[in-house]
N, C-alpha and C positions, 0 to 999 in steps of 0.2 A: 787743351781747349778743343771741343768737338767742332769739326767743319763739316757743313752740312752743302754737298754741291748739290745746288736746287736748281732743276729745271722746270721753265713757267707751264702751267698746266699740266703738272706730271704727277704722279705717285708720290713724289719726294714732298709734296705737301702734306702727307700726313705724318710725315719724320718731321717736320715742323710743330705740327699739333700734338705730335708725341713730346717733344723735346719744352712746349709749352705746358704740357700737363705735369711734367718733371721738375718744372722750374729749373732746366740745366741752362749754365751758361753755355752759348755755341755764337759759331759765326757762319755767315752764310755766302758761299760763293756762286753767283748768279749765271745761268746760261739761258739763253732765248732759243727757242726752236726756229729752222729755218722756215720763212714764211710760206715757201711753195711747198716742202717736201713734208714739212710740219717734224723732223728728224732732229734730234740734238745735236749741235754742234760738232765739229772733229775734234776741237779742245778738251772734250770730255775723256775722249780716249788717253789723253795724258794723266788721267787719272784712275780710271780703271781701262783694261783693253776693249771691253765691250762698248764702252762710250754711252752706258746708259747711265738713268737719274731715278730713285736717289742713290748717291752713293756718299758715304760718311768717311772720315780721316778721324782719327783721337789716338794721338801720339803718333804710333808706330804703323798703328791697326789702319790699313782701308779695306772697307766692306761694303758690299753693294747686295743688292735683294730686300725688300721691304721686310719681309718677315724676319730675315736674318738680322736685320739691322734693330727692329722691334726689341728680338729676344735679348738681343746683346744689350741695350740700353735698360731695358727694362730689368735684367737680370743684373748688371753691373752698378745701375745708380738707381734702381726703381725703390731700395731698401724697403720689400715687400709691397709694393703700391703696384697697382694694375695688372697685376697676375694674381690668379689662384694659387694655395700652399698646394705646393707638390705635392701628391697622393691622393687628389680629392677628385671625385666627380667635376668637379668645377675647371681644374687644370688639365683634365683629357678635353675640355669641350673646347677650353681656352686654344689646346694646342691644334684641335681638329679645325678652329675657324681660321688660325693662321695660317695653316696652309689650304685650306680650301679656296681662299680669298684669290690667288694667284693660280692654283693648280685647275680648278673646277668652272669658276666663276666668270673668271676674265676671260678663256679663250672665246666662247660664243660673241661674247661683247666685242672683242677684237675682229672676230669674221664679221659681226654686224657692220663695224665701223669699214671694213676693207669691201665689203661687197656694196654699201653703199656708196663708196667712193666708185666702185668701178660702175652704179649705175648711172651717178651725175655726172662721170668726167667728161670732157670733150674728146671726142672720136670721129673717125670719117664716118659720113653719113650710112653709109653701105654694110658699117661694121656695127653699128648702133644697135640695132633693133637684134641682132644676135647677142651681144655682149649685155646688153639690158636682160635679154631673156632667161639667158644662163644665171645672170645672177638674182634676178626675180624668183626661179625655181629653186636656186639654193637655199636663197633665205624664207621662202615658204615652206619648203618641205623640212629643212634640218635646221637652219640657225635659228627661226624665231619660235618652231616648236620648245627646242632645247633652253630658250630664254624664258619662257612661260613655266617649262618645268622647273628651272632654278629658281625662279621667282616665288613660284607656288611651296617650293620646297622651304625657302627662307622665311615666306610669312608665317608658315606654320611652326619654324624652329625658334623665332622670336617670340618669346615670353611679351604678354602687352604689359607695356611700359617698364619692360625689364631690357637686359642686354643679352650678348650672345652667348658669355660663358656663364652666365647665370644674374645673382640680383645686382651683383655689384660691375660696376664700369671698367672697363680692362684695355689693354693693349687688342686684344681679339678685336674690338669696336671698331679702334684706330683701323687696323686691317683692313677690317671689312666695308670701312667707309668710301674707300674709292671704287669697288664695282658698285655699289649701290647708288654714287654719285652718277657712274657712267650709266647706269640702269636706267635713272634718272631722265639722263641727258638724250640716249638713242637707244635704251632695250626696253622700252613700255612698260616701265614702272609708273605707275600714277595711282591715283586714290582708290582704286579697286582692290587695293594691298592696303590697308591702314596701318597694320602695326609697321611695315619698312618705310610709310611715308612718315609716320610718327619717329621713328627712329632718326630719321634724316633732320627732323625738325629739331629734336632735341640733341642732335650734336650740333648741328648750324647754332644753338644758343649756348652752348658750351662758353665760358669767358676764353679758355685755352684754345679754341676752336678759332674764335674770333681775333686773338692774337696772332696766331698764326697768319689769318688771310692779311691781317694788317703787315706783319712782316713778309710776306711771301709775295704780294701782292695780287691782283687778280685771278680766281681762280674759276674758269670755266672749262667744261668740258665739252666737247662738239661732237 
């Protein structure tokens, strides 16, 4: 039996979704973020030394990192589903988006979250103008242009009504869901990029996505 070590409002939501798409039996071990720091609890380190989520255990195997987990579950249990055939152009695109999601899309979104918190965190009055000025300049000159560049690239790369690896829905779309959910929450993604907004609407309508939300609990990124 696969166990998903599931942190609320985290990347582990997409692993829940993947297992629902594959129809796999699994158990959920739940963890809650610290309400002040928003970090995972120390108990996750008992499962994996970094104390991050998602982590799955499958028999003797313990595996972290969303892309690695998706690759493992689709390869072992997919029976040809949710991944294009090896050696095809679609499979190359599938591999690219599995890596792009965390390697390229998430870093500017994480920076945006960090610098937003710097701007809005309580601090001594004499420090506040300096900290906010630095944070605002970094966002304006580096982070926000990077986000626009990535969103333009994604809008251009996603076929109208299609999926990231090609005509068929795949694990790459599950992997790409998190950065796009984050971009809609805090990265400037809106109706000005209709293909990406349509992608989010289509994944939200999938029965497996909705079952994953029911099992995983409220999913709301800040």
